[in-house]
Phi, psi and omega in degrees: 000316181295322182295322179294319177298326180277317192236008185300143178278334176260152181268353176207156181261147176247143179302134182087348180233046181294341175300344180291347176295348180268346184275091182227156177233100176291155184285336182249182180291152180259134182272161187297332184263011183283167181290333180294331179277350177264005178091000183279341177058044177247132183298136175264107184230133173228137181295148170271125178298142181239127179290130178272122181293144180275139174287137181268351186216168173266132184228131177275119183261338180180164177227129177252111186265138178176207180300318179238089186298149175225154180235151176251115180235118181053042178074008176251136179267128181222153176243175180301135180078359178293140170253136183209165179239132175243149171264118178239111182054039178087358182245134180280129180241124176276122181237160171225134178278114186275314187203144175233127175243171181301341186232000185204165175224136178250124178248158173235132172280119185283342176282327182253339187084351185290142181249148179218141171256129181252140180240149176288000000 
């Protein structure tokens, strides 16, 4: 069904003619082992892997304020006193969240002892 929605030759299906769901034109070449060559008329599609860029820095993305404040740092949710690991520029960094305020977060690098304050 998804292949027809993406590559279907007809723009709509009619009652009694559901065989049109097999009338598709995939955008790329068809390999010899694909379903299209077996008579099933189903698109052979494989996703192209995309490299996910590594973050080069620590970034505060948001603060959720309440009884137990939490911060979102490089897609990780952390609370005060949480210990966590981030991959920064291909290197793993061990961190601890020391303090969360309504506008900032104070972190400690557990490997070096260095502290840093991140602001929104």
